[in-house]
C-alpha positions as CSV (number, residue, x, y, z in Angstrom):
1,M,70.4,65.3,-85.9
2,T,69.6,68.8,-85.4
3,S,66.3,69.5,-83.4
4,D,65.0,72.6,-85.1
5,W,61.2,73.2,-85.1
6,Q,60.5,72.3,-88.4
7,S,61.5,69.0,-88.0
8,W,59.5,68.6,-85.2
9,A,56.5,70.2,-86.9
10,A,57.1,68.1,-90.0
11,L,56.7,65.1,-87.7
12,A,53.6,66.3,-85.8
13,V,51.9,66.9,-89.3
14,V,52.9,63.4,-90.5
15,V,51.6,61.7,-87.0
16,L,48.2,63.7,-87.2
17,T,47.6,62.6,-90.6
18,A,48.2,59.0,-90.1
19,V,46.0,59.0,-87.0
20,L,43.1,60.7,-88.9
21,M,43.5,58.3,-91.8
22,A,43.5,55.3,-89.3
23,Y,40.5,56.8,-87.4
24,R,38.6,56.9,-90.8
25,V,39.5,53.5,-92.0
26,F,39.0,51.6,-89.1
27,I,36.9,53.3,-86.4
28,R,34.3,55.3,-88.8
29,K,33.6,52.1,-90.8
30,K,31.9,50.4,-87.8
31,A,29.1,53.3,-87.8
32,G,27.0,51.0,-89.9
33,C,24.7,51.7,-93.0
34,G,21.7,54.0,-93.1
35,S,23.3,56.7,-94.7
36,E,24.8,57.6,-98.0
37,C,27.8,55.8,-97.5
38,G,27.7,53.8,-100.7
39,C,28.1,50.5,-99.2
40,G,24.7,49.0,-100.6
41,S,22.9,48.1,-97.5
42,L,20.6,45.2,-97.5
43,K,17.5,47.4,-97.1
44,S,18.3,49.3,-100.1
45,K,19.0,46.1,-102.1
46,A,15.6,44.8,-100.9
47,S,13.6,47.9,-101.8
48,L,15.3,47.7,-105.3
49,L,14.4,44.2,-105.8
50,E,10.6,45.0,-104.7
51,K,10.5,47.8,-107.3
52,R,11.8,45.7,-110.0
53,D,9.4,42.7,-109.1
54,S,6.5,44.8,-108.6
55,G,5.9,45.8,-112.1
56,G,9.0,47.4,-113.7
57,S,9.5,46.2,-117.1
58,Q,7.0,43.3,-118.4
59,K,8.7,40.7,-120.3
60,T,6.6,38.9,-123.0
61,A,7.1,35.3,-124.0
62,L,7.3,34.5,-127.6
């Protein structure tokens, strides 16, 4: 195996990418809701239900 600088640089790029991906998947997820993460927090679901129930569309029985 030759130990030229390009092989070491490529390995460093791969390791750095793997570390950044692991950070985004595991550590950053623990931050919780409250931002626009798209997870659908309970607070936003509750406010949507309140809006729906407080007079959104009125159904009439026949």
